[in-house]
N, C-alpha and C positions, 0 to 999 in steps of 0.2 A: 109471203112478204114481198110487196112492191118495191123496187129499187128507187121508186120516186119519192118514197116516204120512209127513209131509213130512221130507225128508232133510237140509235145510240152512236156515239163516237166511233166505236169498233167497227161497226158496219159502214159507217160514212167513210172511214179511212180506207178500207178495202174496196168499197164500191166505186171509188175514183179510179182505181186501177193504176197501171204503170209497170214499166219493166223492172224497176228496181224493187217493187213490192213483189212481183213475180219471183225475183231472184231471192229475196228474203224468205218467201214461202219455200222454195226449193231447198235453200241451205238449212233452214230450221228442219225441214222433213228429213233431210239427209243426216243431220246430226242426231236426230231422235231415232232414225232407223239404225244408224251405226251403234248408238247407245243401246238400243234394244238387242241388237245382234251381239254386242259385247256381253250384256247381262246373261243372254240366253247361253252364250258360249261359256260363261263362267259356271253356271249352274248345271248345264247339260253337256259339257265339253266332252265327257267320257263317251257319249253316244254318238258324237260326230267324227267321222272319219276324215281327217284332214288331207289325207292323200287321195282319196276317192269320195267325194261328197255323196255320190249316188250308190255307195256300196250297200247300204242298208235303208230300210223305211225310216228307222229313227234318224240316221244321219241327214237324210233328205228332209225330213220334217223340221228338225231343230236348226239346220243350217240354211235350208233354202225356202221353207214354207212359213215358218213362224214370224221371222223378222218382217217380211212384207205384209203379213196378216196384221201385225201390230201397227205397221205404217198405214195400211189401209184404214183401220179403225180411227186412228189419229186424224187422218185426212177427212173422214166422214164426219167426225166432231167439229173439225175446223169449218167445213162447208156448211153444216148445220147452224153453227154459230153466226154465220153470215146470211142464213136464210137462202142459200143457194142450191139446196139440194134437188128441189123440183126442177129448177132450171137446167141444172147439170144433167139430169137424167131424162129430161123430156126430149122428144124428137123435135128438131127445129127445121124450119123451112129455110134451106140455105141453097142459093144458086150455085150450080157447079157444071163444069164441062164434062162431056162424056169421056175424055181421055183420063180423067181422074180414076175411073173404075179400073184402070190398069194396076193401080196400087193394091187394093185388096185382092185382086185376081193373082198378082204375083206372090203375095203372101200366102194366099190359100194354096197355090200350086206347090210352093216350097214345103208347106206343112204336109200335104198329102204325100209328096215324094219321100220326105224324110221318115214319116210315120210307116209308110209302106216298106221302106228299106231298113228300118231299125232292127237290131239283133236282140229280140226280146228274151232270147235265151240267156242273155247275160245278166238279166233282172228277175227278181221274184215279182210274183203278181202284185204284192203289196207295195213294193218299191215303185212299180209303175203307177199304181193308183196314187201314191203320195207325190211322185213327180208331177202328175196331172194337177193335184191339189195345189202344189207349190206354184204351178203355172197360173192357176186362177188367182191366187193372192198377188202374184207378181203383175199379171196383166191388170187387175183391178187397181192396185195402188199406183202403179207408174202412169197408167193411163188417166186416172182420176187427177193425179198431180199436173202432168204435163199437157195432155190434150183437153183436160177439164179446167182445173183452176187456173193454170198459167195462161192458157188460150184466153179464157174469159177476162183474166186481169188485163191482157194486153189489148183486147177488143174494147173493153171499157174505157181505156185511155184514148181510143180513136186510132190506133194504129192500123195501117193498111194490111191486108192479108199476107202479103209478101213478108212483111216484117213479123207478123204474128207467126207465120209458118217457120221463118228462119229462127227467131229468137226462142220459140217454144221448143224446137227441135234441138237447139244448141244446149238448152238447159237439160234436156233429156240425155243428150250425148255425154255432157260433162258430168252428169251424175255417176256414170260409169267409171269416171276416173278414181272413185273410191275403192276400185278393185286393186289399186296399189297397196292399200292398207291390208289386203288379204294376202299378199305375198307374190302377186303376179308381176312379171318383168314389165318394164316400162314399154317395150316393143309390143308386147301382148295387149297391154292396156291401151296404147295409142290405136292399135288395130280395132280393138273392141269399140273405141270411141268413134272411129270412122265408120264401122258398120252401123252403130247405133244412130248415127246422123242419117244414113241412107234409110234405115228401118223407120226412124222417127218421121222423116218425110212421107213415107208411105202411110203411117198411121194418121198423119195430119190430113193427107188427101183422102184416106178412108172416112175420117170424121166429116170433112167437107162433103163428099159426094153421098154419104148416107144420111147426114144430119143427125146422127145418134152416137153418143159416146160409147154405148154398149157394144157397138160393132168393133171398133178398134180394141176395146177390152177383150172381146171374145177372141179375135185373131191373135192378140198378143198372148192370151192365156194359153193357146194352142201352140204358138210358135216356139216358145222357150222349152216346153216339154219335147217337142219334136227334135230339137237340136240336142238336148241332153240325151234322149234315148237313141238318137242315131249316131252321135259322135263321142258321147261320154261326158259332155259338159259344154255349157255356154261359151266358155272361153278356151276350148280345147278342140283338137282334131283327132278324134279316136281312129283305131285301126279300122273299123268298119267303113269309115268314109273313103278309105283308099281302094277297097275291093268291091264295094256295092255301088253298082251304077246308078240306082235310083238316089242314094244319098249323095253321090258325087254330083249328079245333075242338081239335086236340091241345094247343094253348096254353091252353085253358080248364082243363086238368088242374091247373094251378097253383092256381086257386081251389077246385077239387074236393079237392085234397089238404089245403088249409088248413081247409076246412069239415070234412073228416073228422077232421082233427087236434083241432079244437075239440069235436067229438062224442065223440072218444076220451077226452079229458080228463075228461069226465063219466061216461063208461061203464066204463073199465078199473079194475078192483079187484083185490084178492086178492094172493096172495104165492107165490113160487116159492122153495123152499129152496136152499141152495147145492148145486152138483153134488157127488155122492158116488160115487166110483169110475166116473166118466164118465157117470152117469145123473142126470137131475134129477127129484126128486120134487115132485109138484104138490099144492097145497092150496087148495081154495076159491077158484078163479079166476073172475073175471067174464067 
């Protein structure tokens, strides 16, 4: 479906893009995601270990894997209704600077270090497998929303790439404020939001430098399981992090992400036009 010839009001509305439409999409997604999680918790609550979500394969599946799977399916249906699926998953010719490769390299290094230093003896094989399955669903859904749909909505409105990077990353970071509803303390949630901002900038830079949404999806899908297996949880610091040097070094990635995010806020410039017939035209990008 060409964006130049939308066939109905629904597509015309979203094809115009805009920051507030991106916000609507994110808020509706979060509400549906939380609703799915609540329903799953109601019907499968006995299988979820609230004190240690990674205690059993069943706990991981129902608490960490199934909600983002549902969210991913809903996002796919939304993108399909707009005729954007081919566009979102096609490789795009996007001008980028060499320094942007630092972002995927940092994320990949953190993944390798944490996976190498994880205490696999603390988990069953089935639990490890389901943790990676959960990572796939989380990486797919969160990247499809933020680096896929939100980025496209902002570009369609004509925002420069600095604003696209900042606004899409803020949406990604603020989604993690929902952890307050899971009982995490305000301090922990604020730290998580800060980390998510740095990580989100790295995912945006990965999207820019590779031209493919699939690459940030893959890195995100591996990063979350590496954190869970190495430290005991995305929002926790397990005992293994204190005595394993590989995990400790991998933990420094948080500061590296934030430093790169600050640098990117000064260096990213230019503009990408809205996609036309599934292709993105590039103009004067930093």
